[in-house]
C-alpha positions in Angstrom: -15.6 48.1 -4.8 -15.0 44.8 -6.6 -14.0 44.6 -10.2 -16.5 43.0 -12.6 -15.7 39.6 -13.9 -15.9 38.6 -17.5 -19.3 36.9 -16.9 -20.7 40.1 -15.4 -19.4 42.2 -18.3 -20.9 39.8 -20.9 -24.3 39.9 -19.1 -24.3 43.7 -19.0 -23.3 43.8 -22.7 -26.2 41.4 -23.7 -28.6 43.5 -21.6 -27.5 46.7 -23.4 -27.8 45.1 -26.8 -31.3 43.8 -25.9 -32.3 47.3 -24.7 -31.0 48.9 -27.9 -32.8 46.4 -30.1 -36.1 46.6 -28.3 -36.3 50.3 -27.9 -35.5 51.4 -31.5 -32.0 52.7 -30.9 -30.4 50.3 -33.3 -31.1 52.5 -36.3 -28.2 55.0 -37.0 -30.3 57.2 -39.2 -33.6 58.9 -38.7 -34.7 60.2 -42.1 -38.4 61.0 -41.9 -40.7 63.8 -43.1 -39.7 65.9 -40.1 -35.9 65.5 -40.6 -34.6 68.3 -42.8 -30.8 67.9 -42.3 -28.9 64.8 -41.3 -25.2 65.2 -41.8 -23.1 62.5 -40.1 -19.8 64.2 -40.9 -18.1 60.9 -41.7 -15.5 61.0 -44.5 -11.8 60.9 -45.3 -9.4 63.3 -43.6 -9.5 66.7 -45.4 -12.5 65.4 -47.5 -14.8 68.1 -48.8 -17.9 66.2 -50.1 -20.6 66.6 -47.5 -23.5 64.3 -48.3 -26.6 64.1 -46.1 -28.5 60.9 -45.2 -30.9 61.4 -48.1 -28.1 61.5 -50.6 -28.0 65.3 -51.2 -24.6 66.8 -51.5 -24.0 70.1 -49.7 -21.8 72.8 -51.2 -18.6 73.6 -49.3 -17.8 77.3 -48.6 -14.4 78.4 -47.5 -12.2 75.6 -46.2 -14.9 73.3 -44.7 -13.6 69.8 -44.5 -13.6 66.5 -42.5 -11.1 65.9 -39.8 -10.3 62.4 -38.4 -8.1 63.9 -35.6 -10.7 63.8 -32.8 -14.2 62.6 -33.9 -16.8 62.4 -31.1 -19.0 59.9 -33.1 -18.2 57.9 -36.2 -15.0 58.2 -38.2 -14.6 62.0 -38.6 -16.0 65.3 -37.7 -16.7 68.5 -39.6 -13.9 71.1 -39.4 -15.1 74.7 -39.6 -12.1 76.7 -38.5 -13.2 80.3 -39.1 -16.4 82.4 -39.6 -16.3 82.2 -43.4 -16.3 78.4 -43.5 -19.7 76.7 -44.1 -21.7 74.2 -46.0 -24.6 75.5 -48.1 -27.8 73.5 -48.6 -28.7 72.1 -52.0 -31.5 74.0 -53.7 -33.7 70.9 -53.4 -33.8 71.0 -49.6 -36.8 72.8 -48.2 -36.1 73.8 -44.6 -39.7 74.8 -43.8 
């Protein structure tokens, strides 16, 4: 197997960018009438303010917080380290 040259990598990158742009994957957020909860879990390490994409702040229960140690996507991940840790929906959020 041959290694890819810089030109091949640039072409593949441009093809990927074109695919993302044409197929609607460029938008990071999907906040429509069918979306009830969209928490990105991005925040400062040990942060406790969970805000969803629509701007609603979720109440922290227990020791729920952000961790920047090993996020899978974005800058952080939610850390829920035992069964009593949770975030509670704002009263304005209708889940039905």
